N, C-alpha and C positions, 0 to 999 in steps of 0.2 A: 535093704537100703542099709546102708552104714552111717552110723552117727559121727559126724564128724567133732571133735574134740576142741574148744576156743579156749584160745590162748589168754591166759591170766595168772592172777598169783592167788594163793592158797590160802585160808584163814592161816595157819601159822605161820606163812611169812609174811604175813601183812602185821601177826602181832608180835613178831620177832622185831620186822622196823620201828614198830610205835615203842617197844620199850627200849632201844637204843636214842630213840628221839627224843625220851623222857630222859633218857641217864646224862644225854647232852646239856638240854634244858636244863637239867639241874646242877649243872658246872656252871653256865653260862647267866643264867638267873640272878645269882648274888652281885655278880658286878655289874649289870645292867639295872637292879635295883637302887643302886649304891650312888649312880650318876646324878640325879636330881640334887643330892647334898652338895656334889664334887662342881654343879653348877652354879648353886647358889653362893657358894666359897668365890668363885671366880669373878661373880658379875659383882659381888661386896669389893674384891680386890680392885678389880675395874674402876667401878665407881668412887673408891677411894682415892686413887689415884689421877682420876678426872678430876674431883673435887679439889684436889691437893693442887692440880695445876691452874686451874680456874684460882684459886686463891693467891698463891704465888703472882699470877701476872695482875691480880688486882692489887696487890702488895705494891709491886712492881710500880705500877700507875699511880696508885694513891699516896704510897708511903706508910701505909699501915693495912693490918687487915679490919674486916669488917666488924662492928660492935655487936655485942650479942642484939640486940634490938634490930640491927640490920640484917643478921644470919644470911642466909645463903641465897636469898629474894635480890639482895642486891647485886649477885650473880648474876641475875636474869634479866632484873628492870633496868642495870644501868645500862650507861652507854660508853665505851660499847659493851654488849653484852659478853660476860665471859663464860656461859652457859647457854644452851638454845632451850634447854629447857628444862624443867626441875628433875632433877635424879629421884628417882625410885628405887628402895631397895625391894630385895629378890620378893619380900614377902607383902609387896604392894601400900609401905608406908611411906613418908615422906625421910629423907636423912636430917637428922638436928644437928646444931650447930652450937659451940658453946666456945665462948673465948673468956678466961679466966683472968683476974685481976694482973697476975703476973704477965699475961701477954699471953698465954698457952694456947692452943688450938684442940679441940676435941670436936672430932666429928663421929656421932653414932648413928646406929639403926635401933631400933626397939626390939629388935628380932622378930622371931615366927608369932610369940603370942600379941604383940603390937603395943604393949604397955611398958610406961616406963620402970624398969626396978632399980632404979638410981644407979645406973653403972654394973648393978650386979647381975645374974640370973641369965638369961638369954641376952641382954642387951649387947650390943657387939659395937667397942671403940675404937677408933683410928686418930693418933696424936701428933700432931704437927710438930715436929721440934722450930724453932725460932731461930 
């Protein structure tokens, strides 16, 4: 009786394919790993622009930006509502609002560590010009 040879791949062919896949992954992995940071940066930019638009609409209606005491909550609780929900930064913290004596507006996030570094460290600030 004649033995039939089953079609298939040899061990060497499988190892060559795995080596090629490994080389391809080594080129692609660094590009994919950097994506979370890029996504966080895009979310920050979009959030800052949304908050800025809401603040400008508030200023058009009321005549001035909210005070430090009112902060961003006036955009959520007032009538009309300028923001549908409280904006949350990419690390799960709330954005902060500061209005100086001169009237300049700063919106900021405490960054990845979630602590107030006084505008330094990993805090991220966005200035709104008058």
